[in-house]
VEXBAKOL-351697 format. One record per residue (C-alpha): residue in one letter; x, y, z. Coordinates in steps of 0.001 Angstrom, whole numbers, plus 500000, padded with zeros to 6 digits. Example, Ala and Ser with C-alpha at 12.3 -4.5 7.8 and 13.67 -1.06 7.14 Angstrom:
A512300495500507800
S513670498940507140
This chain:
M696475800629319756
S697682797116320550
D695700795671317636
S697045798107315022
P699977797174312738
A703483797423314151
P704957800907313606
L707712801803311150
A710231801863313999
D709593799013316430
P712279797791318850
H710324794569319375
I710738793397315769
A713193790502315611
F716264791169313452
D718616788701311871
V721745788911314003
S724077786764311931
E727749786457312742
G730276788549310894
R730314792157309807
R727237794095308777
D727514795789305371
V726463799452305478
V725950802140302825
V726468805708304079
L724565808508302342
G725812812001303128
S729202810665304198
T730994814031304370
G728347815652306590
S728103815616310375
I726229812296310676
G728272810647307937
T731671811539309369
Q730673810387312850
A729300807140311435
I732539806474309590
D734528807136312748
L732335804561314538
V732871802018311745
L736636802532311756
R736651801915315523
N734624798713315034
P735963796990311893
D734855793585313167
R731205794736313329
F730716796959310282
R731942797273306707
V731003800272304559
T730475799216300947
A729414802517299336
L729467806248300049
S727514809178298668
A727985812917299137
A726960816166297490
G730407816695295972
G731680819787297748
R734350817978299803
V735933815553297353
G739208815348299282
L737433814078302384
L735248811757300315
A738310810233298644
E740013809781302010
Q736909808037303378
A736767805758300335
R740381804673300803
Q740071804175304549
L736980802011304111
R737928800331300798
V734434800868299424
R733148799468296148
T731300802605295044
V731537806360295535
A728658808619294443
V728393812396294113
A725307814459293332
R727291817075291389
E728500815750288052
D730953818651287742
A732739817304290834
V733771814067289101
P737142815269287682
A738249816603291068
L736970813449292764
R738815811211290341
E742006813192290936
A741576813006294711
L740915809272294550
G744006808827292405
A746115810610294991
E744694808409297758
Y744820805072295926
G748029805502293967
S748433802593291558
E745552800619293094
P742232800295291212
L739760803071291977
P736234802374293243
E733266802729290925
I732154806369290571
L728494807367290157
A727416810961289573
G724244812965289139
P721057813721291072
D720115810014291189
A723519808773292369
A722563808524296057
T719351806739295111
D721335804233293061
V723736803359295887
A720804803116298316
T719694800017296389
S723144798400296283
E723805795127298070
C724080795724301821
H722285795137305121
T721708798728306238
V721492802097304514
L722336805061306746
N720611808110305277
G722531811097306643
I721585813471303822
T720260816867304924
G716953818082303506
S714055816648301549
I716387815582298714
G716825812507300901
L713297811301300068
A714173809402296884
P717071807467298512
T714840806660301498
L712142805219299248
A714709803326297172
A716331801720300224
L712958800628301604
E711794799243298279
A715054797281297984
G714349795716301370
R717254797320303207
T717133798238306874
L717030802031306929
A718971803882309620
L717221807215309228
A718907810477310165
N717210812329307284
K714004813252309109
E712820815435306223
S712264812458303923
L709833810912306398
I708121814206307174
V707525815350303591
G706824811882302231
G705095810274305207
P702372808320303350
L704868807256300664
V707314805973303262
K704600804213305251
A703316802503302111
L706754801002301391
A708242800312304817
K707711796992306501
P707049797112310266
G710306797765312050
Q712271798366308840
I713315801860309970
I715738802445312845
P715774806139313826
V719086807961314214
D717870811337315491
S718915811416319144
E715333811998320301
H713840809187318266
A716648806785319029
A715904807522322695
L712190806828322241
F713052803672320298
Q715133802325323180
A712672803328325901
L709772801753324005
A711551798401324194
A710604798296327895
G706875797812327307
T704183796897324837
R702472799457322627
A699330799151324722
D701370800242327754
V702359803598326244
R700518806676327485
K702701809465326129
L705918810229324253
V707931813109325732
V710379814720323290
T713049816856324924
A714400820131323536
S717491821995324665
G715640825269324114
G718445826456321855
P720388829678322393
F717240831723323111
R715624829711325879
G713733831983328244
R713491834929325851
T710168836488324906
R709019837046321340
G709840840739321717
E713368839945322862
L713864837749319784
A713060840532317325
H716650841680316807
V718775838572317318
T721414838006314642
P722462834910312686
D725617834723314831
D723429834710317944
A721229831950316517
L724181829811315420
A725636829721318939
H723912826526320104
P724668825813323772
T725009822021323649
W725158820624320087
A727541821202317154
M725476820920313963
G725178822349310455
P723786825889310017
V720265824918308884
I719714822455311741
T721225824931314212
I718827827696313136
N715967825179313254
S716980824442316837
A716939828163317628
T713382828550316255
L712416825084317587
V711272824161314081
N713533821162314518
K711419820090317482
G708232820550315484
L709639818325312750
E710553815763315391
V706981815715316709
I705749814864313195
E708516812276312880
A707587810651316211
H703944810449315130
L704891808736311866
L707518806404313331
Y705589805167316352
D701953805599315309
I701180807709318389
P698527810472318058
F699774814064318158
E697866814814321359
R699967812151323116
I703330813610322046
E704637816308324381
V707662818615324120
V709590819629327250
V712636821893327456
H715732820275328977
P718726822664328687
Q721444820143329539
S720501817819326628
Y721311814772328747
V717870813155328531
H717156812719324840
S713491811759325221
M711150809806327495
V708236807388327337
E705458807624329904
F703631804341330482
T700066803768331630
D701131802693335141
G702607806166335732
S706259805219335272
T708476807160332864
L711564805747331182
A714214808223330049
Q717167807509327775
A720192809577328752
T723770810085327547
P726040813121327283
P725284815099324072
D726968813000321376
M725557811481318180
S727780808389318222
G725298806515320432
P722224807075318225
I724271806228315126
A725441802985316746
V721827802088317528
G720838802905313953
I723380800691312219
G723875798040314913
W720467797308316446
P719605795043318230
V723238794528319229
R724850797215321378
V728238798570320253
P730574798710323277
D731908802186324076
A730110803703321105
A729618806959323002
P730829808528326248
A729006807647329459
F728214809803332487
D730622810167335367
W728186809515338207
S730800810488340795
T730468814120339655
A727486816193340790
S725201817543338071
T721798819198337769
W719157818222335214
E716361820735334597
F713028820531332754
F710778823427331715
P707505823746329813
L707654824951326216
D706879828656325584
N704484828359322660
E704092832133322273
A707797832810321751
F708263829576319771
P705069828837317782
S706827826366315480
V705863823234317437
G702164824113317380
L702306824849313656
A704082821537313056
R701327819663314895
H698811821451312661
V700505820552309374
G701167817026310614
S697464816599311339
L696586817982307895
G698930815497306234
G699233815289302463
T701589817947301118
A701204820269304138
P704361818997305935
A706348819384302699
V705150822987302387
F706081823680306024
N709559822201305633
A710356823810302271
A709130827254303306
N711191827030306475
E714365826109304576
E713941829162302338
C713264831425305315
V716313830114307179
E718431830930304120
A716932834433303992
F717625834945307711
L721239833800307392
A721660836200304454
G720254839082306471
R717086839424304372
L714645838307307083
P714537838912310855
F714455835964313249
N710746836249314061
G710080836655310351
I711064833018309786
M708008831581311501
D705744834492310511
T706497833784306860
V706240830005307183
T702864830403308895
E701593832576306030
V702820830126303397
V701149827205305183
A697884829142305500
E697941830124301830
H698585826531300796
G695486825433302698
P694450821875303545
P695350819089301085
A692668817749298787
K690643815045300483
G690844811534299150
T693915812236297021
S696805809771297205
L700169811449297701
T702812810970295012
V706459812035294766
A705392814477292047
D702871816015294468
V705582816510297073
L708003818081294594
E705327820385293185
A704278821512296673
E707886822128297680
T708603824144294540
W705540826313295145
A706344826770298843
R709953827759298172
A708959830314295548
R706186831753297713
A708447831936300785
R711106833787298777
E708495836255297520
M707140836870301010
A710619837205302532
E711617839731299863
K708430841722300419
F708950841550304185
G712441843011303776
E711220845829301525
E708579846797304063
Q711056847177306926
P712429850620307845
A715872851373306454
E717468851182309925
A716007847691310433
R717541846500307154
A720948847991307904
């Protein structure tokens, strides 16, 4: 392990810490990660300057407000039909001042990911973040990665482009591992321990999960997130994706990555070293800290996130994962070990099943049942075949279509009272 190349995310890699502000591009600026990142930047104008923003195009008023607050050079939207409304919103914000450059279309985020800057924060949700991730790496930018899907579905592609240490993880779990790993050498690491809140259904059996509703699943006990990520936390698919992500980021075998349930979400992950010691990274549940690590490393940003009040008593609990009620982590290990297009199939099928569940077309347990069937039908990837972006897109398209077909058939087979 100590003789292998440095991993994609390596806290020991030396960074250029030049004086002055660090230029940052924010992808997915109107989403949860993007808005929190911009809040952090606005609180630290001496440390960071945002030069470009990208968003899907559904919240042009917010995007225009962000552009004015940050005085960015470029604003990008994925939806070309959003440009007139964006231009109008920018005009209202800027008045008689010149407007920033506007880019639009499916490649707009990819274009701004290559623009002149130090760090690209990829806060896009879903595998559509793959192309911007690859573009930022190829352009030599430091990549603050919150878009786990791009690494998971395009693992070999990302690893082929990324220089050691070029990626700084923003997921709270992987930012925690990143910081804990700084305490020892790679040869010292025995195990990575990824924590999970357990979601809203911790402690329930598979039978008890049969009739939970979307409202039940969206009521996460500790984190406020978008609907897809929240449902993924309820099924623990999110934790399965994070196991694959940890394997790819830190070059640790799957059998040495463990998941433990920690309901309070105070400890974001841990590293167990060969001498028996375990280092845990802990903060109250808040994404500002991981974002600050992502765009500021190796320099700490003072007061980036709230700290614990150690004068107040609290209890921290840890439980083993129930693999029978939540089979998603085991399936994720399987597809991660298969490699190739298997993780892309897993992720795409899950996204379709989550949509079907939220629409009332699929029961909660049907999400993982369907994903498991799609993965099995896809089978192992061809041996000796190099992965391409086209391969990933083709596999995703097939998986989405097959998952929709299976979900529809599943719904038709249910008794009328179950569909009501």
